[in-house]
C-alpha positions in Angstrom: 85.8 105.0 90.1 85.1 108.4 88.7 83.8 109.6 92.1 87.0 108.3 93.7 89.2 109.9 91.2 87.3 113.2 91.6 87.7 113.1 95.3 91.5 112.2 95.0 92.0 115.3 92.8 90.0 117.5 95.1 92.1 116.4 98.1 95.4 116.8 96.3 94.4 120.3 95.0 93.3 121.4 98.5 95.9 123.8 100.0 95.4 122.4 103.4 96.1 118.8 102.3 99.2 119.8 100.4 100.6 122.0 103.1 100.3 119.4 106.0 103.4 117.3 106.1 101.6 114.7 108.3 99.1 113.7 105.8 99.2 110.3 104.0 97.2 108.9 101.3 96.5 105.8 99.2 94.5 105.4 95.9 93.0 101.9 95.7 92.4 99.7 92.8 92.3 96.1 91.8 95.7 96.2 89.9 97.6 96.8 93.0 96.3 93.7 94.6 98.7 90.6 94.8 97.6 88.9 92.5 95.9 91.7 90.5 92.1 91.8 90.3 90.2 93.1 87.3 87.6 95.3 88.9 86.1 98.6 88.3 86.1 99.3 92.1 88.3 102.0 93.4 89.0 103.9 96.7 90.8 106.6 98.6 92.4 106.4 102.0 93.7 109.5 103.8 95.3 109.5 107.2 96.8 112.2 109.5 98.8 111.3 112.6 98.5 113.6 115.7 101.5 115.7 116.4 102.5 113.5 119.3 102.1 110.4 117.1 99.7 108.7 119.7 96.7 108.3 117.3 95.9 108.4 113.6 92.7 109.9 112.1 91.7 108.2 109.0 89.0 108.1 106.2 88.5 105.2 103.8 86.1 105.7 100.9 85.3 103.1 98.2 82.8 102.5 95.4 82.0 99.8 92.8 82.7 96.8 94.7 81.7 93.7 92.7 80.6 91.6 95.8 79.8 92.1 99.5 82.6 93.7 101.4 83.8 91.6 104.2 86.7 93.5 105.8 89.3 96.3 105.3 92.7 96.7 106.9 96.0 98.4 106.8 98.9 95.9 106.3 102.6 96.4 106.7 104.5 95.6 103.5 106.1 97.2 100.5 104.5 97.5 97.0 103.5 94.1 95.4 104.1 92.1 98.6 101.3 90.9 100.9 101.8 91.6 104.5 100.5 91.1 108.0 97.3 93.1 109.1 98.3 95.8 111.6 95.0 97.9 111.8 91.4 96.9 111.2 89.4 99.6 109.5 86.0 97.8 109.2 84.6 94.3 109.3 81.4 92.2 108.9 79.4 89.7 110.6 81.7 86.9 109.0 84.9 88.9 109.7 84.1 91.1 112.6 87.7 92.3 113.5 88.6 93.3 117.1 85.9 94.7 119.5 85.0 98.1 118.3 85.6 97.7 114.7 82.9 99.4 112.7 80.8 97.6 110.1 82.0 98.0 106.5 79.6 99.8 104.2 78.4 97.5 101.3 79.0 98.4 97.6 80.1 101.9 98.3 80.7 104.0 101.3 83.0 105.7 103.7 84.4 104.6 107.1 86.2 107.1 109.3 87.8 106.9 112.7 90.8 107.1 114.8 93.3 104.3 115.5 95.5 104.4 118.7 98.5 102.3 120.1 95.7 99.7 121.4 94.6 99.1 117.9 98.2 98.2 116.5 98.5 94.5 116.1 101.9 92.7 116.0 103.4 91.6 112.8 105.5 88.4 112.4 108.7 88.6 114.4 110.8 89.1 111.3 109.2 92.4 110.8 109.8 93.6 114.3 106.7 95.6 114.9 105.1 94.6 118.4 101.6 95.3 119.2 100.9 98.8 120.3 103.9 100.3 118.4 102.0 103.1 116.8 104.9 105.5 116.3 106.9 102.8 114.4 103.9 102.0 112.4 103.4 105.6 111.4 107.0 105.6 110.3 106.3 102.4 108.1 103.3 104.3 106.6 105.4 107.4 105.9 108.2 105.1 104.3 105.5 103.6 101.9 105.8 100.3 103.7 102.0 99.9 104.4 99.0 99.4 102.3 95.2 99.5 102.6 92.9 97.0 101.1 89.3 96.1 100.9 88.2 92.4 100.9 85.0 91.1 99.3 83.3 87.6 99.0 84.4 87.5 95.3 88.1 88.5 96.1 88.7 87.2 99.7 92.4 88.2 99.5 91.3 91.8 98.5 89.5 93.4 95.7 91.1 96.7 95.8 94.4 97.8 97.3 96.5 101.1 97.6 100.0 101.7 98.9 100.1 104.4 101.5 102.4 107.4 100.7 103.3 110.0 103.3 104.5 113.5 103.1 107.6 114.2 105.1 109.0 112.1 107.9 
């Protein structure tokens, strides 16, 4: 957790990070999960949409996981509510995700990449986000209506979670 906290402080203190209105971030811990999880694990997610909003570059770093990591995603939902998976960040042999999904590091690690419209999965019809609607999903992330979580075998619903906060809309 210390490593994650240090990384979070370093990123926030960085002038390039603070000055970029397209940056988004989430700090992950077990107490944001629904229901809450008592774990020492923690993580940090950062994302930056391209200026034309057709892709998002991201990095997810986590440490201290209490069991094998099975998957990590971005979901669409407000704080303290569980929502639909919209983007897979990493998977495992038991939960591989869509084709091209990278493997989740075990225990601690970093996964980075880019997601595009083809990676956006539809939400239930009541949420009105269709597959491929990346610009609308970027708006949801900027509006603090998306979260990242990392699932483990001990906490199949998610061991750590963090609401994404965006700078500017």
